[in-house]
VOBA-1610 file (N, C-alpha, C; in pm, whole numbers, padded with zeros to 5 digits, always signed):
BEGIN
Met-02443+02718+00232Met-02351+02661+00130Met-02268+02774+00071Ala-02137+02753+00067Ala-02047+02855+00013Ala-02048+02858-00140Asn-02023+02971-00195Asn-02016+02979-00341Asn-01882+02916-00388Pro-01871+02884-00517Pro-01752+02814-00565Pro-01620+02887-00535Leu-01618+03017-00550Leu-01494+03090-00520Leu-01454+03081-00370Gln-01546+03089-00278Gln-01515+03071-00141Gln-01466+02930-00113Phe-01528+02832-00174Phe-01487+02694-00160Phe-01338+02677-00203Ile-01308+02730-00324Ile-01171+02712-00375Ile-01069+02784-00279Gln-01108+02900-00228Gln-01021+02970-00134Gln-01000+02888-00007Gln-01106+02827+00042Gln-01096+02744+00161Gln-01009+02618+00137Val-01025+02562+00020Val-00943+02445-00014Val-00794+02483-00019Arg-00764+02598-00083Arg-00625+02643-00094Arg-00567+02673+00047Thr-00648+02726+00134Thr-00602+02755+00272Thr-00570+02622+00343Glu-00659+02526+00327Glu-00639+02394+00395Glu-00517+02324+00339Val-00497+02328+00208Val-00380+02262+00144Val-00255+02327+00195Gly-00255+02461+00217Gly-00140+02528+00271Gly-00107+02486+00415Arg-00201+02434+00488Arg-00176+02390+00625Arg-00124+02248+00634Val-00132+02176+00521Val-00087+02037+00523Val+00062+02030+00540Thr+00107+01936+00626Thr+00249+01911+00642Thr+00288+01796+00544Trp+00353+01837+00435Trp+00389+01745+00331Trp+00516+01670+00369Pro+00525+01539+00335Pro+00649+01462+00366Pro+00760+01512+00280Thr+00882+01491+00336Thr+01003+01525+00260Thr+01025+01422+00155Arg+01114+01455+00062Arg+01146+01363-00049Arg+01204+01234+00011Arg+01291+01247+00110Arg+01351+01132+00174Arg+01246+01038+00238Glu+01147+01099+00308Glu+01039+01022+00367Glu+00961+00945+00263Val+00931+01012+00152Val+00856+00947+00043Val+00935+00831-00015Val+01066+00850-00039Val+01146+00743-00097Val+01153+00626+00001Leu+01182+00650+00129Leu+01190+00545+00228Leu+01059+00466+00240Thr+00953+00540+00245Thr+00819+00473+00258Thr+00791+00391+00135Thr+00821+00441+00016Thr+00803+00366-00105Thr+00883+00237-00102Ile+01009+00244-00064Ile+01093+00128-00059Ile+01037+00025+00042Met+00990+00074+00157Met+00932-00016+00257Met+00810-00085+00202Val+00725-00013+00130Val+00603-00072+00070Val+00640-00179-00027Phe+00736-00154-00113Phe+00779-00257-00212Phe+00838-00376-00143Met+00923-00354-00037Met+00973-00466+00036Met+00870-00551+00101Met+00769-00487+00162Met+00659-00562+00225Met+00580-00637+00121Ala+00560-00579+00001Ala+00486-00647-00103Ala+00560-00771-00149Val+00693-00761-00162Val+00775-00876-00201Val+00770-00984-00095Leu+00786-00947+00032Leu+00780-01041+00140Leu+00643-01112+00147Thr+00540-01036+00128Thr+00404-01091+00131Thr+00386-01190+00016Ala+00435-01156-00103Ala+00425-01242-00221Ala+00502-01373-00196Ile+00622-01363-00137Ile+00701-01483-00108Ile+00627-01568-00006Phe+00573-01506+00100Phe+00500-01581+00199Phe+00381-01656+00137Phe+00302-01590+00058Phe+00186-01656+00001Phe+00228-01761-00106Phe+00339-01741-00172Phe+00389-01843-00261Phe+00416-01971-00186Phe+00487-01963-00073Phe+00516-02082+00004Phe+00391-02144+00067Val+00302-02061+00115Val+00177-02114+00172Val+00102-02192+00059Asp+00091-02133-00061Asp+00023-02200-00171Asp+00095-02329-00206Trp+00228-02327-00207Trp+00305-02445-00246Trp+00285-02560-00144Ile+00280-02522-00014Ile+00254-02622+00091Ile+00118-02682+00078Ile+00019-02598+00060Ile-00121-02648+00046Ile-00132-02733-00081Arg-00076-02684-00188Arg-00084-02764-00314Arg-00015-02896-00302Ser+00099-02902-00235Ser+00174-03029-00219Ser+00093-03122-00127Gly+00036-03067-00019Gly-00043-03151+00070Gly-00165-03208+00006Leu-00234-03128-00072Leu-00354-03180-00142Leu-00317-03280-00249Ser-00209-03252-00317Ser-00159-03348-00423Ser-00124-03480-00357Phe-00060-03477-00246Phe-00024-03601-00170Phe-00148-03676-00129Ile-00248-03604-00075Ile-00368-03671-00027Ile-00450-03725-00146Leu-00466-03647-00251Leu-00550-03691-00365Leu-00485-03798-00451Asn-00355-03797-00462Asn-00285-03895-00548Asn-00242-04017-00472Gly-00259-04016-00340Gly-00243-04135-00260Gly-00101-04152-00228
//
């Protein structure tokens, strides 16, 4: 088991090897995530509306 100083040095070395995304990549990915969240919310809204309407029709005769 490495001592805490060696551990911190190893972590800093590994973080230095990471290929970080560019600002443009982060912005585009964030926009895509929000768009997918909105589309998913719209989809589930309509699925819920269809199921609710169907059940209401069946139960209310």
